[in-house]
C-alpha positions in Angstrom: 42.0 -0.6 1.8 44.1 -3.7 0.9 47.7 -4.2 0.7 48.9 -5.3 -2.7 52.3 -7.2 -2.6 52.5 -7.0 -6.4 51.8 -3.7 -6.8 53.3 -2.1 -3.6 54.4 1.1 -5.0 52.3 2.4 -8.4 49.0 0.8 -9.4 49.3 1.5 -12.9 49.9 -2.0 -13.7 46.9 -3.0 -11.7 44.4 -0.3 -13.5 45.6 -1.8 -16.8 44.8 -5.5 -15.8 41.2 -4.1 -14.7 40.5 -2.4 -17.6 41.2 -5.1 -19.6 39.3 -7.7 -17.5 36.3 -5.5 -17.4 36.3 -4.9 -21.1 36.7 -8.6 -21.5 33.6 -9.3 -19.5 31.7 -6.8 -21.6 31.0 -3.8 -19.6 31.4 -0.6 -19.7 33.5 1.7 -17.9 32.6 4.8 -16.5 34.9 7.5 -15.4 33.5 8.0 -11.8 34.3 8.3 -8.6 31.7 7.1 -5.8 31.9 9.9 -3.3 31.2 9.7 0.4 27.4 11.2 0.2 26.4 8.0 -1.9 24.8 5.1 -0.1 27.3 2.6 -0.6 28.6 -1.1 0.6 32.6 -1.4 0.5 33.7 -4.7 -0.7 36.4 -6.5 1.8 38.6 -9.0 0.7 41.5 -7.8 1.9 43.4 -11.7 2.1 42.6 -12.0 -1.7 44.6 -9.3 -3.8 42.8 -10.6 -7.0 39.5 -9.5 -5.3 38.8 -6.9 -7.6 38.1 -10.0 -10.1 35.3 -11.2 -8.0 34.0 -7.7 -7.7 33.7 -7.6 -11.3 32.4 -10.8 -11.7 29.5 -9.8 -9.1 29.1 -6.7 -11.2 28.1 -8.9 -14.1 25.9 -11.1 -12.2 23.9 -8.4 -11.0 23.7 -7.2 -14.4 25.3 -4.4 -14.1 25.7 -2.2 -17.4 28.6 -0.4 -16.0 31.3 0.0 -13.3 32.6 3.3 -12.4 36.7 3.7 -12.3 38.8 6.1 -10.7 42.3 6.6 -9.9 44.0 9.1 -7.6 47.8 10.3 -8.9 49.9 12.0 -6.8 50.6 15.4 -8.5 53.8 17.5 -7.6 51.4 20.6 -6.4 49.7 18.3 -3.9 52.9 17.4 -2.4 54.2 20.8 -2.5 50.8 22.4 -0.8 50.8 19.3 2.0 54.7 20.4 2.6 53.4 24.0 2.8 50.4 23.3 5.0 52.4 21.1 7.2 55.2 24.1 7.7 52.3 26.8 8.0 50.8 25.3 10.7 53.6 25.1 12.8 53.3 21.9 13.5 54.8 20.2 16.9 57.2 18.0 15.2 55.7 14.6 16.0 57.8 11.4 16.0 55.9 9.0 13.5 58.0 5.6 12.7 61.3 7.5 13.2 60.8 10.5 11.2 58.6 13.9 11.6 55.4 14.6 9.9 57.3 16.9 7.4 60.1 14.5 6.6 57.1 12.2 5.9 55.2 15.0 3.6 58.4 15.7 1.5 59.4 12.0 1.1 56.1 11.7 -1.0 58.0 13.7 -3.9 59.2 10.3 -4.9 56.0 9.2 -5.9 54.8 12.1 -7.8 53.3 10.6 -11.2 52.0 7.0 -9.8 48.7 6.0 -9.1 48.1 5.3 -5.6 44.4 4.7 -5.1 41.8 2.8 -7.3 38.4 2.7 -6.7 35.7 0.5 -9.0 32.1 0.6 -8.4 28.7 -0.2 -9.7 25.1 0.5 -8.8 22.6 -2.1 -7.6 19.2 -1.7 -5.8 19.8 1.6 -4.5 23.0 1.3 -3.3 26.7 1.9 -5.1 28.8 -1.3 -4.0 32.6 -0.2 -4.1 36.2 -1.8 -4.5 39.0 0.2 -3.1 42.5 -0.4 -3.2 45.4 2.0 -2.3 49.5 1.8 -1.7 50.9 2.3 1.8 52.4 5.9 0.9 49.0 6.7 -0.3 47.6 6.3 2.5 49.9 7.9 4.5 49.5 10.9 2.3 45.7 10.8 3.4 46.6 10.6 6.7 49.0 13.6 6.6 46.1 15.8 5.1 43.9 14.7 7.7 46.0 15.6 10.4 46.8 19.3 8.8 43.2 19.6 8.1 42.4 18.5 11.8 44.9 20.9 13.3 43.1 23.8 11.4 39.6 22.7 13.0 41.5 22.8 16.3 43.1 26.3 15.9 39.8 27.6 14.3 37.7 26.1 17.3 40.3 27.6 19.8 39.9 31.1 18.2 36.2 31.0 18.0 35.9 30.1 22.1 38.4 33.0 22.6 35.8 35.3 21.0 32.9 34.5 22.5 31.9 36.6 25.5 
């Protein structure tokens, strides 16, 4: 994920720019997300905040008939569920940059309704070429989700070990 100083909090205006740029190149947009189960190559050019334009131009040069585009918008229900999960897991209060994981989860409320991640992709010779960008708060949200999921796995593994004879 590359940081964008122009769009640090909400990627909605970047999405609008992408839509216009893609259309300007005569390429169709398909509302789809390239998942982890697809053979893919991730575009890496973190030093250039406009590298997505190079990505679109590369898709055109490769003869791509379409570009997939997906966005992740933080929903109120997602934040509420995360806060509940953090509380239900009976988290050890872990200090992260001077705040607890629960505080971090609750602070995400101010980002509800904002675009936190964008993904572009195009298929070429059996691979999906993918460009992704996200905000720092969305990266933190995903990190919190992973830590809650990871803790649940640890708890279940411990319970399974106790059940064995």
